[in-house]
C-alpha positions in Angstrom: 22.3 210.5 179.2 20.9 207.7 177.0 17.5 208.1 178.8 17.5 211.8 177.9 18.2 211.1 174.2 15.5 208.4 174.1 13.0 210.7 175.8 13.8 213.4 173.2 13.5 211.0 170.4 10.1 209.7 171.6 8.8 213.2 172.2 9.9 214.5 168.8 9.1 211.4 166.6 6.8 208.9 168.2 4.3 210.9 170.2 3.3 213.2 167.3 2.9 210.3 164.9 0.8 208.3 167.4 -1.4 211.3 168.1 -1.9 212.0 164.4 -2.8 208.4 163.8 -5.4 208.4 166.5 -6.8 211.7 165.2 -7.1 210.2 161.6 -8.6 207.0 162.9 -11.2 208.9 165.0 -12.2 211.2 162.2 -12.4 208.3 159.7 -14.7 206.3 162.0 -17.0 209.4 162.3 -17.2 210.0 158.6 -17.3 206.5 157.2 -20.9 205.4 156.3 -22.3 203.0 158.9 -22.8 200.2 156.5 -19.0 200.2 155.7 -17.6 200.6 159.2 -17.2 197.0 160.1 -15.7 196.0 156.7 -13.0 198.7 156.2 -10.0 199.7 158.2 -7.1 202.0 158.0 -3.9 200.2 157.0 -1.5 203.2 157.3 -1.0 206.9 156.7 2.4 207.8 155.3 3.6 210.7 153.1 0.1 212.2 152.9 -1.4 208.9 151.6 -4.1 207.2 153.6 -4.4 203.5 152.7 -7.7 201.8 153.5 -8.3 198.0 153.4 -11.8 196.8 152.4 -12.9 193.2 153.0 -14.4 192.7 149.5 -14.7 194.3 146.1 -18.2 195.5 146.8 -17.0 197.4 149.8 -14.1 198.8 147.8 -16.6 200.0 145.2 -18.7 201.8 147.9 -15.5 203.4 149.3 -14.6 204.7 145.9 -18.0 206.3 145.5 -17.5 208.4 148.6 -13.7 208.9 148.3 -13.9 212.6 147.3 -16.3 213.5 150.2 -14.2 211.5 152.7 -11.0 213.2 151.7 -12.5 216.7 151.7 -14.2 216.2 155.1 -11.1 214.6 156.7 -8.9 217.5 155.6 -11.4 220.0 157.0 -11.2 218.3 160.4 -7.5 217.4 160.6 -5.2 219.8 162.4 -1.7 220.1 161.0 -2.0 217.1 158.7 -3.1 216.9 155.1 -4.4 213.9 153.2 -3.2 214.2 149.7 -4.6 210.9 148.5 -6.7 208.0 149.7 -5.9 204.6 148.3 -8.0 201.4 148.7 -7.0 197.8 148.6 -8.7 194.5 149.3 -7.5 192.5 152.2 
């Protein structure tokens, strides 16, 4: 009985989230300019907000320049998920 409840919980809550995260990560890596790829990473995606961590202010600046394009293209490619905002931080 507990196993059935746990299976249902994982199927309903964990699996879709993991799949969505992997989809977002894959699309991000495809769209991110090559010169930024090694210096920026996804921190999280929650409530329609994608948070990206850049290693330095210069990479943060470069990300901000292509923010609109990245958001537009990601939303074109994502299925069943919408990015409302992209936030950047240094870390």
